[in-house]
DOVOVO-976465 format. One record per residue (C-alpha): residue number from 1; residue in three letters; x, z negated, y negated. Coordinates in Angstrom, 2 decimals. Layout:
[atom NUM 'ala' [X Z Y]]
...
//
This chain:
[atom 1 'unk' [111.78 67.72 -79.56]]
[atom 2 'unk' [109.26 66.91 -76.81]]
[atom 3 'unk' [110.41 66.63 -73.25]]
[atom 4 'unk' [109.09 68.97 -70.42]]
[atom 5 'unk' [107.06 66.25 -69.13]]
[atom 6 'unk' [105.45 65.76 -72.53]]
[atom 7 'unk' [104.61 69.54 -72.79]]
[atom 8 'unk' [103.08 69.57 -69.36]]
[atom 9 'unk' [100.98 66.63 -70.08]]
[atom 10 'unk' [99.86 68.34 -73.41]]
[atom 11 'unk' [99.07 71.58 -71.53]]
[atom 12 'unk' [97.00 69.65 -69.07]]
[atom 13 'unk' [95.01 67.87 -71.71]]
[atom 14 'unk' [94.34 71.26 -73.37]]
[atom 15 'unk' [93.33 72.71 -70.10]]
[atom 16 'unk' [90.96 69.96 -69.28]]
[atom 17 'unk' [89.50 70.17 -72.81]]
[atom 18 'unk' [88.73 73.85 -72.36]]
[atom 19 'unk' [87.34 73.47 -68.89]]
[atom 20 'unk' [85.01 70.57 -69.73]]
[atom 21 'unk' [83.71 72.53 -72.71]]
[atom 22 'unk' [82.93 75.51 -70.53]]
[atom 23 'unk' [81.34 73.52 -67.75]]
[atom 24 'unk' [79.14 71.50 -70.11]]
[atom 25 'unk' [77.96 74.51 -71.95]]
[atom 26 'unk' [77.54 76.76 -68.87]]
[atom 27 'unk' [78.92 79.80 -70.61]]
[atom 28 'unk' [81.05 80.17 -73.78]]
[atom 29 'unk' [82.68 82.93 -75.78]]
[atom 30 'unk' [86.34 82.36 -76.99]]
[atom 31 'unk' [85.31 81.48 -80.42]]
[atom 32 'unk' [82.77 78.86 -79.11]]
[atom 33 'unk' [85.56 77.24 -77.03]]
[atom 34 'unk' [87.75 77.03 -80.23]]
[atom 35 'unk' [84.85 75.53 -82.13]]
[atom 36 'unk' [83.97 72.89 -79.35]]
[atom 37 'unk' [87.55 71.81 -78.53]]
[atom 38 'unk' [89.06 71.88 -82.09]]
[atom 39 'unk' [92.13 73.71 -80.60]]
[atom 40 'unk' [93.89 76.54 -82.25]]
[atom 41 'unk' [92.64 79.99 -81.15]]
[atom 42 'unk' [95.99 81.15 -79.93]]
[atom 43 'unk' [96.34 78.11 -77.68]]
[atom 44 'unk' [92.66 78.45 -76.44]]
[atom 45 'unk' [93.36 82.12 -75.61]]
[atom 46 'unk' [96.40 81.19 -73.60]]
[atom 47 'unk' [94.73 78.44 -71.74]]
[atom 48 'unk' [91.61 80.55 -70.92]]
[atom 49 'unk' [93.76 83.32 -69.52]]
[atom 50 'unk' [95.63 80.82 -67.38]]
[atom 51 'unk' [92.40 79.19 -65.98]]
[atom 52 'unk' [91.00 82.60 -65.19]]
[atom 53 'unk' [94.25 83.65 -63.43]]
[atom 54 'unk' [94.13 80.37 -61.36]]
[atom 55 'unk' [90.47 80.86 -60.47]]
[atom 56 'unk' [89.00 78.00 -62.58]]
[atom 57 'unk' [87.17 80.25 -64.90]]
[atom 58 'unk' [85.37 83.51 -64.36]]
[atom 59 'unk' [85.51 86.16 -67.19]]
[atom 60 'unk' [82.43 88.27 -67.76]]
[atom 61 'unk' [82.28 91.60 -69.63]]
[atom 62 'unk' [80.86 91.52 -73.07]]
[atom 63 'unk' [77.07 92.15 -73.66]]
[atom 64 'unk' [76.72 94.89 -76.29]]
[atom 65 'unk' [73.99 93.86 -78.81]]
[atom 66 'unk' [73.98 94.82 -82.43]]
[atom 67 'unk' [76.90 95.31 -84.57]]
[atom 68 'unk' [80.29 93.85 -84.34]]
[atom 69 'unk' [82.90 93.66 -81.41]]
[atom 70 'unk' [81.41 92.08 -78.37]]
[atom 71 'unk' [83.06 89.16 -76.89]]
[atom 72 'unk' [83.93 88.33 -73.34]]
[atom 73 'unk' [82.19 85.38 -71.95]]
[atom 74 'unk' [83.55 82.54 -69.60]]
[atom 75 'unk' [82.02 80.37 -67.09]]
[atom 76 'unk' [83.36 77.71 -64.56]]
[atom 77 'unk' [83.70 79.06 -61.14]]
[atom 78 'unk' [81.15 76.78 -59.58]]
[atom 79 'unk' [80.74 79.31 -56.72]]
[atom 80 'unk' [84.31 78.92 -55.51]]
[atom 81 'unk' [83.15 76.20 -53.03]]
[atom 82 'unk' [80.08 74.35 -51.84]]
[atom 83 'unk' [79.10 70.72 -51.20]]
[atom 84 'unk' [76.75 69.42 -48.67]]
[atom 85 'unk' [74.41 66.46 -48.91]]
[atom 86 'unk' [72.50 64.52 -46.21]]
[atom 87 'unk' [69.57 62.14 -46.51]]
[atom 88 'unk' [69.16 60.50 -43.02]]
[atom 89 'unk' [66.07 58.31 -42.87]]
[atom 90 'unk' [63.76 56.76 -40.33]]
[atom 91 'unk' [61.19 59.37 -40.75]]
[atom 92 'unk' [63.05 62.50 -41.73]]
[atom 93 'unk' [66.51 64.15 -42.20]]
[atom 94 'unk' [67.30 66.50 -45.16]]
[atom 95 'unk' [70.28 68.67 -45.73]]
[atom 96 'unk' [71.05 70.18 -48.94]]
[atom 97 'unk' [73.77 72.73 -50.16]]
[atom 98 'unk' [74.81 72.94 -53.72]]
[atom 99 'unk' [77.66 74.66 -55.71]]
[atom 100 'unk' [80.52 72.71 -57.35]]
[atom 101 'unk' [78.37 72.02 -60.40]]
[atom 102 'unk' [75.66 70.48 -58.20]]
[atom 103 'unk' [73.22 73.30 -58.47]]
[atom 104 'unk' [71.08 73.25 -55.38]]
[atom 105 'unk' [71.22 76.56 -53.34]]
[atom 106 'unk' [68.99 75.51 -50.49]]
[atom 107 'unk' [67.77 72.61 -48.37]]
[atom 108 'unk' [66.20 71.91 -45.06]]
[atom 109 'unk' [64.01 68.98 -43.87]]
[atom 110 'unk' [63.34 67.91 -40.27]]
[atom 111 'unk' [61.01 65.18 -39.23]]
[atom 112 'unk' [62.00 62.29 -37.10]]
[atom 113 'unk' [60.59 58.88 -36.05]]
[atom 114 'unk' [61.96 55.32 -36.28]]
[atom 115 'unk' [61.97 55.11 -32.47]]
[atom 116 'unk' [64.27 58.11 -32.07]]
[atom 117 'unk' [67.47 57.24 -30.27]]
[atom 118 'unk' [70.92 57.50 -32.10]]
[atom 119 'unk' [71.97 60.38 -29.93]]
[atom 120 'unk' [68.89 62.38 -30.60]]
[atom 121 'unk' [68.88 61.64 -34.26]]
[atom 122 'unk' [72.43 62.90 -34.68]]
[atom 123 'unk' [71.36 65.89 -32.99]]
[atom 124 'unk' [68.55 66.43 -35.47]]
[atom 125 'unk' [71.03 65.86 -38.27]]
[atom 126 'unk' [73.39 68.49 -36.69]]
[atom 127 'unk' [70.57 70.94 -36.39]]
[atom 128 'unk' [69.60 70.36 -40.14]]
[atom 129 'unk' [73.16 71.01 -41.26]]
[atom 130 'unk' [73.48 74.30 -39.24]]
[atom 131 'unk' [70.13 75.44 -40.49]]
[atom 132 'unk' [70.94 74.83 -44.25]]
[atom 133 'unk' [74.33 76.39 -43.83]]
[atom 134 'unk' [72.84 79.49 -42.20]]
[atom 135 'unk' [69.97 79.83 -44.86]]
[atom 136 'unk' [72.37 79.53 -47.67]]
[atom 137 'unk' [75.00 81.88 -46.19]]
[atom 138 'unk' [77.54 79.06 -46.15]]
[atom 139 'unk' [80.22 78.48 -43.53]]
[atom 140 'unk' [81.68 75.17 -42.79]]
[atom 141 'unk' [85.02 76.23 -44.28]]
[atom 142 'unk' [83.10 76.90 -47.54]]
[atom 143 'unk' [82.14 73.25 -47.82]]
[atom 144 'unk' [84.60 71.44 -50.01]]
[atom 145 'unk' [83.02 68.07 -49.90]]
[atom 146 'unk' [80.02 66.26 -48.19]]
[atom 147 'unk' [78.20 62.94 -48.41]]
[atom 148 'unk' [75.84 61.63 -45.73]]
[atom 149 'unk' [73.30 59.24 -47.23]]
[atom 150 'unk' [71.59 56.87 -44.78]]
[atom 151 'unk' [69.10 54.12 -44.79]]
[atom 152 'unk' [70.72 50.65 -44.26]]
[atom 153 'unk' [73.95 49.25 -45.38]]
[atom 154 'unk' [76.95 51.57 -45.53]]
[atom 155 'unk' [80.40 50.29 -46.05]]
[atom 156 'unk' [83.17 51.86 -48.13]]
[atom 157 'unk' [84.45 53.85 -45.14]]
[atom 158 'unk' [81.18 55.41 -44.48]]
[atom 159 'unk' [80.09 53.35 -41.54]]
[atom 160 'unk' [76.61 52.00 -41.15]]
[atom 161 'unk' [77.01 48.17 -40.70]]
[atom 162 'unk' [73.21 47.27 -40.83]]
[atom 163 'unk' [69.99 49.05 -40.49]]
[atom 164 'unk' [66.46 47.45 -40.18]]
[atom 165 'unk' [64.63 50.77 -40.18]]
[atom 166 'unk' [66.35 52.33 -37.17]]
[atom 167 'unk' [67.04 49.94 -34.29]]
[atom 168 'unk' [70.38 51.51 -32.77]]
[atom 169 'unk' [71.67 52.98 -36.01]]
[atom 170 'unk' [74.18 50.29 -37.00]]
[atom 171 'unk' [77.78 51.27 -36.05]]
[atom 172 'unk' [77.37 55.03 -36.75]]
[atom 173 'unk' [80.47 56.40 -38.53]]
[atom 174 'unk' [78.83 58.92 -40.95]]
[atom 175 'unk' [82.35 60.21 -42.05]]
[atom 176 'unk' [83.68 60.78 -38.55]]
[atom 177 'unk' [80.36 62.70 -37.75]]
[atom 178 'unk' [80.97 64.96 -40.94]]
[atom 179 'unk' [84.55 65.41 -39.96]]
[atom 180 'unk' [83.74 66.88 -36.63]]
[atom 181 'unk' [81.61 69.52 -38.34]]
[atom 182 'unk' [83.48 70.38 -41.52]]
[atom 183 'unk' [87.10 71.32 -41.35]]
[atom 184 'unk' [88.24 70.25 -44.79]]
[atom 185 'unk' [87.14 68.62 -48.04]]
[atom 186 'unk' [86.15 65.23 -49.33]]
[atom 187 'unk' [83.78 63.43 -47.06]]
[atom 188 'unk' [81.86 60.10 -47.71]]
[atom 189 'unk' [78.94 58.04 -46.43]]
[atom 190 'unk' [76.60 56.02 -48.80]]
[atom 191 'unk' [73.42 54.13 -48.74]]
[atom 192 'unk' [70.33 56.22 -49.48]]
[atom 193 'unk' [68.83 53.88 -52.31]]
[atom 194 'unk' [72.26 54.06 -54.16]]
[atom 195 'unk' [72.27 57.84 -53.99]]
[atom 196 'unk' [68.70 57.75 -55.29]]
[atom 197 'unk' [69.88 55.76 -58.25]]
[atom 198 'unk' [72.69 58.20 -58.91]]
[atom 199 'unk' [70.42 61.17 -58.83]]
[atom 200 'unk' [67.97 59.60 -61.24]]
[atom 201 'unk' [70.74 58.70 -63.61]]
[atom 202 'unk' [72.57 62.03 -63.54]]
[atom 203 'unk' [69.56 64.54 -63.33]]
[atom 204 'unk' [66.32 62.63 -63.22]]
[atom 205 'unk' [64.17 60.13 -65.16]]
[atom 206 'unk' [67.22 57.77 -65.85]]
[atom 207 'unk' [69.21 60.22 -67.90]]
[atom 208 'unk' [70.47 58.66 -71.02]]
[atom 209 'unk' [70.28 55.06 -69.72]]
[atom 210 'unk' [73.39 53.19 -69.15]]
[atom 211 'unk' [71.61 50.30 -67.21]]
[atom 212 'unk' [68.65 51.09 -64.96]]
[atom 213 'unk' [66.99 50.03 -61.77]]
[atom 214 'unk' [65.49 52.70 -59.54]]
[atom 215 'unk' [62.66 51.76 -57.29]]
[atom 216 'unk' [62.56 53.85 -54.28]]
[atom 217 'unk' [58.99 53.75 -53.12]]
[atom 218 'unk' [58.03 55.43 -49.96]]
[atom 219 'unk' [57.29 54.39 -46.26]]
[atom 220 'unk' [60.38 52.29 -46.77]]
[atom 221 'unk' [61.33 50.63 -50.08]]
[atom 222 'unk' [64.78 50.18 -51.67]]
[atom 223 'unk' [66.37 49.53 -54.93]]
[atom 224 'unk' [69.21 51.54 -56.57]]
[atom 225 'unk' [71.12 49.82 -59.32]]
[atom 226 'unk' [73.01 51.65 -62.12]]
[atom 227 'unk' [75.15 49.48 -64.33]]
[atom 228 'unk' [77.20 50.77 -66.99]]
[atom 229 'unk' [76.54 54.37 -65.86]]
[atom 230 'unk' [77.84 53.63 -62.38]]
[atom 231 'unk' [76.06 52.91 -59.11]]
[atom 232 'unk' [76.41 49.30 -58.19]]
[atom 233 'unk' [77.44 48.40 -54.50]]
[atom 234 'unk' [78.20 44.69 -54.87]]
[atom 235 'unk' [80.91 42.73 -52.93]]
[atom 236 'unk' [79.56 43.65 -49.45]]
[atom 237 'unk' [77.62 46.77 -50.51]]
[atom 238 'unk' [74.28 45.11 -50.22]]
[atom 239 'unk' [73.33 44.98 -53.98]]
[atom 240 'unk' [69.62 45.37 -54.20]]
[atom 241 'unk' [68.84 44.37 -50.58]]
[atom 242 'unk' [65.81 42.13 -50.87]]
[atom 243 'unk' [64.75 42.27 -47.09]]
[atom 244 'unk' [65.60 38.66 -46.24]]
[atom 245 'unk' [63.64 37.28 -49.15]]
[atom 246 'unk' [60.25 36.81 -47.48]]
[atom 247 'unk' [58.62 35.11 -50.59]]
[atom 248 'unk' [58.89 38.50 -52.36]]
[atom 249 'unk' [56.90 40.24 -49.58]]
[atom 250 'unk' [59.18 43.27 -50.25]]
[atom 251 'unk' [59.24 44.71 -46.65]]
[atom 252 'unk' [55.42 44.47 -46.03]]
[atom 253 'unk' [54.18 45.81 -49.28]]
[atom 254 'unk' [53.51 49.17 -47.97]]
[atom 255 'unk' [51.19 47.64 -45.44]]
[atom 256 'unk' [48.58 47.23 -48.21]]
[atom 257 'unk' [48.32 50.98 -48.50]]
[atom 258 'unk' [48.62 51.62 -44.77]]
[atom 259 'unk' [45.86 49.38 -43.60]]
[atom 260 'unk' [43.45 49.51 -46.48]]
[atom 261 'unk' [40.84 51.70 -44.66]]
[atom 262 'unk' [40.12 53.47 -48.01]]
[atom 263 'unk' [38.88 56.99 -47.70]]
[atom 264 'unk' [38.98 59.62 -50.49]]
[atom 265 'unk' [35.96 61.98 -51.37]]
[atom 266 'unk' [37.55 64.66 -49.27]]
[atom 267 'unk' [37.68 62.65 -46.12]]
[atom 268 'unk' [40.43 60.78 -44.16]]
[atom 269 'unk' [43.57 62.52 -43.06]]
[atom 270 'unk' [46.37 61.44 -40.72]]
[atom 271 'unk' [48.24 59.87 -43.69]]
[atom 272 'unk' [46.55 56.45 -44.56]]
[atom 273 'unk' [48.95 55.85 -47.40]]
[atom 274 'unk' [47.91 59.04 -49.21]]
[atom 275 'unk' [44.24 58.38 -48.43]]
[atom 276 'unk' [44.55 54.97 -50.16]]
[atom 277 'unk' [46.23 56.32 -53.17]]
[atom 278 'unk' [43.84 59.25 -53.62]]
[atom 279 'unk' [40.88 57.02 -53.00]]
[atom 280 'unk' [42.13 54.54 -55.68]]
[atom 281 'unk' [42.64 57.38 -58.18]]
[atom 282 'unk' [38.95 58.25 -57.52]]
[atom 283 'unk' [37.89 54.73 -58.26]]
[atom 284 'unk' [37.06 53.60 -54.72]]
[atom 285 'unk' [37.17 49.96 -54.81]]
[atom 286 'unk' [38.90 49.55 -51.38]]
[atom 287 'unk' [41.61 51.85 -52.55]]
[atom 288 'unk' [42.00 50.20 -56.01]]
[atom 289 'unk' [42.25 46.75 -54.66]]
[atom 290 'unk' [44.98 47.86 -51.99]]
[atom 291 'unk' [46.94 49.69 -54.74]]
[atom 292 'unk' [46.88 46.68 -57.01]]
[atom 293 'unk' [48.19 44.37 -54.16]]
[atom 294 'unk' [50.93 46.88 -53.42]]
[atom 295 'unk' [51.97 47.10 -57.01]]
[atom 296 'unk' [51.81 43.35 -57.43]]
[atom 297 'unk' [54.32 42.78 -54.53]]
[atom 298 'unk' [56.50 45.60 -55.64]]
[atom 299 'unk' [56.69 44.40 -59.27]]
[atom 300 'unk' [57.42 40.83 -58.19]]
[atom 301 'unk' [60.62 42.14 -56.24]]
[atom 302 'unk' [61.78 44.66 -58.75]]
[atom 303 'unk' [61.06 42.37 -61.60]]
[atom 304 'unk' [63.28 39.72 -60.06]]
[atom 305 'unk' [66.23 42.13 -60.10]]
[atom 306 'unk' [65.42 43.45 -63.50]]
[atom 307 'unk' [65.25 39.91 -65.09]]
[atom 308 'unk' [68.87 39.47 -63.81]]
[atom 309 'unk' [70.54 42.69 -64.92]]
[atom 310 'unk' [68.04 43.44 -67.93]]
[atom 311 'unk' [68.04 47.24 -67.52]]
[atom 312 'unk' [66.77 49.66 -70.21]]
[atom 313 'unk' [64.74 51.67 -67.73]]
[atom 314 'unk' [63.00 51.20 -64.40]]
[atom 315 'unk' [62.52 54.51 -62.54]]
[atom 316 'unk' [59.66 54.89 -59.99]]
[atom 317 'unk' [61.24 57.19 -57.45]]
[atom 318 'unk' [60.80 58.03 -53.73]]
[atom 319 'unk' [57.97 59.84 -52.25]]
[atom 320 'unk' [55.27 57.85 -53.85]]
[atom 321 'unk' [56.43 58.89 -57.31]]
[atom 322 'unk' [54.25 61.84 -56.74]]
[atom 323 'unk' [51.43 59.35 -57.52]]
[atom 324 'unk' [53.20 58.08 -60.58]]
[atom 325 'unk' [50.26 58.65 -62.90]]
[atom 326 'unk' [48.33 56.09 -60.96]]
[atom 327 'unk' [51.08 53.60 -60.02]]
[atom 328 'unk' [53.39 53.60 -63.18]]
[atom 329 'unk' [50.85 52.02 -65.68]]
[atom 330 'unk' [50.01 49.40 -63.13]]
[atom 331 'unk' [53.65 48.61 -62.55]]
[atom 332 'unk' [54.38 48.35 -66.23]]
[atom 333 'unk' [51.49 45.90 -66.70]]
[atom 334 'unk' [52.71 43.70 -63.76]]
[atom 335 'unk' [56.32 43.74 -65.04]]
[atom 336 'unk' [55.13 42.11 -68.23]]
[atom 337 'unk' [54.12 39.02 -66.13]]
[atom 338 'unk' [57.74 38.43 -64.94]]
[atom 339 'unk' [60.06 39.63 -67.76]]
[atom 340 'unk' [60.09 38.68 -71.38]]
[atom 341 'unk' [61.37 42.20 -72.36]]
[atom 342 'unk' [60.35 44.52 -69.58]]
[atom 343 'unk' [62.28 47.90 -69.11]]
[atom 344 'unk' [60.53 51.17 -69.82]]
[atom 345 'unk' [58.92 52.53 -66.77]]
[atom 346 'unk' [59.52 56.18 -66.04]]
[atom 347 'unk' [58.32 58.34 -63.12]]
[atom 348 'unk' [60.97 60.32 -61.33]]
[atom 349 'unk' [60.57 64.19 -61.43]]
[atom 350 'unk' [62.66 64.24 -58.27]]
[atom 351 'unk' [60.41 62.20 -55.97]]
[atom 352 'unk' [61.39 62.27 -52.29]]
[atom 353 'unk' [64.34 64.64 -52.92]]
[atom 354 'unk' [66.25 61.97 -54.93]]
[atom 355 'unk' [68.50 60.70 -52.09]]
[atom 356 'unk' [69.55 64.31 -50.90]]
[atom 357 'unk' [70.16 65.26 -54.60]]
[atom 358 'unk' [72.25 62.08 -55.18]]
[atom 359 'unk' [74.28 62.96 -52.06]]
[atom 360 'unk' [75.24 66.59 -53.28]]
[atom 361 'unk' [75.85 65.11 -56.81]]
[atom 362 'unk' [78.24 62.45 -55.50]]
[atom 363 'unk' [79.90 65.07 -53.24]]
[atom 364 'unk' [80.47 67.29 -56.28]]
[atom 365 'unk' [81.89 64.43 -58.34]]
[atom 366 'unk' [84.10 63.44 -55.53]]
[atom 367 'unk' [85.47 67.09 -55.23]]
[atom 368 'unk' [86.11 67.18 -58.94]]
[atom 369 'unk' [87.96 63.95 -58.85]]
[atom 370 'unk' [90.16 65.22 -56.12]]
[atom 371 'unk' [90.78 68.51 -57.78]]
[atom 372 'unk' [91.72 66.98 -61.13]]
[atom 373 'unk' [93.87 64.11 -59.65]]
[atom 374 'unk' [96.69 66.26 -58.58]]
[atom 375 'unk' [99.19 65.04 -61.16]]
[atom 376 'unk' [99.97 65.13 -64.84]]
[atom 377 'unk' [101.10 68.76 -65.12]]
[atom 378 'unk' [99.01 71.87 -65.59]]
[atom 379 'unk' [96.04 72.57 -63.26]]
[atom 380 'unk' [96.91 74.42 -60.15]]
[atom 381 'unk' [94.74 77.02 -58.47]]
[atom 382 'unk' [91.03 76.08 -57.76]]
[atom 383 'unk' [90.91 75.50 -54.15]]
[atom 384 'unk' [89.61 73.10 -51.66]]
[atom 385 'unk' [91.41 69.81 -52.20]]
[atom 386 'unk' [93.59 68.51 -49.35]]
[atom 387 'unk' [92.48 65.07 -48.29]]
//
């Protein structure tokens, strides 16, 4: 005869099986839960009733269509709480609100400059948070978890320890900043390139690949590494940082686009990088030459990392992914010069939103971990985890 502890553990296993089935499907009827979990119908019925009673699942009235008895439908209570994601860069700050499944409810972007002081940058971040909360009808108490992504090197405690892009940014405690504005929940700080990699792996062009390199191409460049399905930090949280390797010309590659002088047929704008890319797409020789030099330098750096970890996929992400139709084929060709078996090159559909999407994705995953780590017994009520 099983002990009480054994029965509690079995009940928890059954609850997690049912909960995961419903979350993955989005919406299921009782018979579909039985089919997906392989559990007895009576057990599934009992578990579903308990999960509804504790707030984990929502029960929806049956939809009458055709003959037969209509069945109730069940969904995960993703609206029970919210998560917040931040992308703090040298040129902009983005705040994003999502539900517990990571579905984005709204976002706000505010421009900044690399010269902006720490105090003024944090003020911009604060305004972005408050605007995003207001526009999505979210209160600080509704936020169960948050992740602040930032350019630079961010340690495990959420403190920026190094930043080349923002002069006075090192030393900022991202978690402490969040804690002053959010009364509860799971809070974390993270490097923006690593969040970019997470977003591409979970919901972008890297889905289905266990090992991938994400090339974050924009005004600043970065590499996000996913190994075995998990973001790779490295011993000192500096994995993918090539800034001190001058032979790779990694940091200066964007200069080829910024200073080419190429002008598209529609005329010059206030964005020389975009002008160069559009001119190259039109076949303007100045633009084509500049883009080829840019891709050459980027491929040399990304190819060095790819040759070491041998990824299945390289994702072109960041704001320049919007020009992926032009850049991706050139990048794939250049990689063949450096790697015997080059990875498949894919263009991100997330583009410049990747770091913020990675932040809300990680925030939702952190909340889920905290909610499910309460012990070996049955799940308690769905409520903000105490941390």
